[in-house]
N, C-alpha and C positions, 0 to 999 in steps of 0.2 A: 401889526406894529412891531418895532424893533425891540428885542429883548433887553438891549442896553438901557433903554429908557426906564423900564421897570426895575432894573438893577440899580439905576441911579436913585430912583425913588426910595427903594429899600435902604440903600446906604444913607440917604438923608434922614430917614426916620431913626436909624440907629445913632447917628451922630447927634441928633437932637436930643435923644435920651441921654447920651453921655454928657452933653453940655448941661442938662438938668441935674445930673448927679454931681458934676463938678461945681455947679453953682450952689448947690446945697452944702457941699463941703466948705466952700469959701465963706458962705453965710454963717456957718457954725465954727469958724476958726477959733473963736474964743468961748465956745460953749463948754461948760465943765462936763467932763466925762464922755464927751462926744466921740464916736468912732466913725471914721470916714468910709464912704462908699467907693466901690470901684466897679467899672463896667467892662465886661469882656464880650467879644463878638464871635460868631460862628457863621460859616457859609450856609446858604440855603440849599435845597435840593438842586442838583444839576440835571440838565436835559441831556440825555445820551444820544449823540448823533449816530455813532456806530459802536457796536460792542467789540469786546476783545475776542481774538481768535488764538487758538493754540498753535504751536509750531507743527509742521508737517515734515515729511521726508524731503521735500524739495524747497520749502520755504519756512522762514522763521515766523514767530508769533507776532501778532499785531496788538498794540495797546487800544483800549477803548478811547473814543473821542467824545468828550463831554463839554457842554457850555454851562458855565455857572449862572444862576439866576439872582445873584445878589447876596447880601448878608443880612443877619438878624441878631438881636440881642441874645447872647449866650447866658449871661448871668449878671446880677447886680449884687456884688458881695459887700458884706460889712467886715471891715478889716479891724480886728480887735488887738492891735499892738498897743503897747504901753505908751501913754501920753506923758508929756512933760509934767514935772511936779512944781507947783507954785506955792511958796510958803506964805501963810497968812497969820500965823501965831494966834488963831482962834480955835479954842478947844473943840468946838463942834464941826470944824472943817476937817473932814477925814479923807485921806487918800489912800488907795490900795496899791501896794507894791508887789505885783505878782498876779496870779490868776484868781478868778472868783468875782462875785458881785454881791453887793448889798441886797438884802431882801426887804421889801416893803409890802405892807398889807393894808387892804381896806375891806370893809364889811367882814370884819373878823368874826369867826364862829368859835365860841369857847366850848371846851370839853372839860372832863374831869382833871386833865393834866395840861393846863395851859390853853393854847388855841389849837384848833383842828386845822392843820396845814393843808389837808386835802379839800376841805370845804371852804376855806377862806380864799379870798381873791388875792393872789400874790403877783407882784411885779419885781423886776430886777433892774439895777442900775449901778453904774460906776461913779455916778455923781454923788459926792459925799458932803455937799453944803447942807448941814442939818440945823435944826432949831428945836427949842423947847416950847411946847404949847402950854396953855393955862393950867393943865393938869399935871405937868411935869413930864409928859411923854416926849421922847425924841422922835421928831417927825421931819419930813422933807419940805420943800417949798410948796408942795401941793397938799400938805396935811396928811400924807400917808405915813403910817406907823412904821418905824424901824423895827424889824423882827430879830430877836436873839433868844437867849435862854435866861430864865430867872435863876434864883440861887438854887433851886432844886433840879436844875437841868431840863426844865420843861419849856417848850417854845412859847414865847411871850413877847409883847412889845416891851421896850426898855422905858422904865418909868423912874424918875428921880423924886425924892420926897420934897415937900414944900420948904421945910425949915433946915435945909442942908447949908453947909458952907460951900467951899469950892469943890470941884470935881475934876476928874481926869479920866482919860481913855488910854489904855495900854495897847501895845502892839498886838497882843493876842485877843483884843476886843473886850477885855474886862473893864467895866465902868465902875470907878471908885468915887466915893464922895465922903466928905467930912460931916458927921452928924453933930447934934447940939452938944454932945459931950467931948467934942474935939477928937473922936476916934474915927478911924477909917472903916468904912462899910462898903460892901459890894452891892451895887444896884442890879447887876446882871452882866451878861456877856454878849456882845454883838457877834452874830454868826453870819456866815457867807453861804452862797449857793455856788456850786462848781459845775462847769459845763466842759465836756470833751470837744464840743463843736459850737463855740459861742456864736459863730457866723450863722447858725441855724435859728437864732433868736429873732423874734419879730419886733421891729420898732413900733411903738404905740404913741410916741410923742412925749414931750416933757422929760427927756432924758431917760425914759423908761423903756424896758423890754418885756415882752410876753413870752413865756415858754411855748415851744412848738414840739411836734413829734420828732424833730430832726436835730434838736439841740445837744443831745447827749447828756442831759442833766443827770447828776448822780442822785438816785432815788433809793428809798427803802420800800420796795414794792412799787405802789403807785404814788407814794408820798415823797415829797422833796426831802432830801437828807441835808440838814444844815451842817456845815463844816466849820470847825473851830479855826480862826485865823492862825497862821504860822504852823499849821499841822497838815499833814497829807497833801502837801504841795500847794496848799491855799496861801493867799496873799497875806502879808503883814499889814496892819493898819497903822498909818502915820497921822497922828493928831496935830492939828495946827497947819495943815497943807491941803491942797486940792490937786486932783489930777485933771490937767487941762486936755483940750482936744488933741488928737494925734494927727491933725491935718497939717501937712507941709505945704505952705503957700507956693514955694518954688516948683514943687511937683505938680500942684494943681494948675498953676498958670501954664506950665508946659503942656499938660493934658488939654487945657482949653485951646491952646494954639493948634495942637494936633487935630482936635475935634473940629475946630473952625476951618482948617485947611481941608480936612477930609469932607466936610460939608460942601465947601466951595468946589472941590474937585467933582463931587457927584452932581452938582448943578451944572458943571461944564459938560458932563456926560449927557445930560438931558438936552442942553441946548445944541450940542453936536448932533445928537440923534435927531433933534427937530430939524436942523439944517439939511440932513440927509433926506429926511421925509419931504422936505420942501423941494429939493431937487428932483425927487421922484414925481411929485405932483407937477412940476414944471416941464416934465418930459412931453406932455401933451399940451399944446398951446392952441 
């Protein structure tokens, strides 16, 4: 059978995957904190028809002759560029301006000094649409606790008292509230996690990411190191705003057209190869 037919099939599979990624980007164009995906391709192993030869005293060198066998997916990257900021004027809507991610926890394991970050299940997100639960804890839409530091500097969920007045969140993550005596108190400080390779994080749905062995997370030994906002290159927190998706619709529609035409061109390769095979079959009548 013709090699071109199998090259066409390989190309169609790759462009199908690219269309899947583009479709997911467009579907999440208004998702808070969403980071778009990007597909890259690489060629597959080539079949060597003849090898290269070195030059001699009477003849120059000859290059190798190779026939490519199609393309394959090289990578599907998560592009962690800054998304546009949307103002909401809601105190518990938080946007990050810069690098870093909010830390959320479920099944928290307590120790003598706050919670055990190594034993607790931690997830990370740029989505800052937060809420207060019935006990005064700051949680996300899935009920996962926002992790920060308490007044003693120990890792802990952020909790506001029941009988408080108004509250505010500063750019460095400090959560202030007005107590019954009309005095300002500190409930805790929101902390961030920092990654040298945020593209290495694994998406787990619901705007959340899981740490992997290749995300370059800043740690203290094997334990995640919480970073104070506005320090050590970490992002500043903007209260009353949300970071929206970094999807550019014009770019996505362009990629969709390119993928569609690439898929169409590969189908033409298959039909042309089929016509050639049909001519070969018709040689004997």
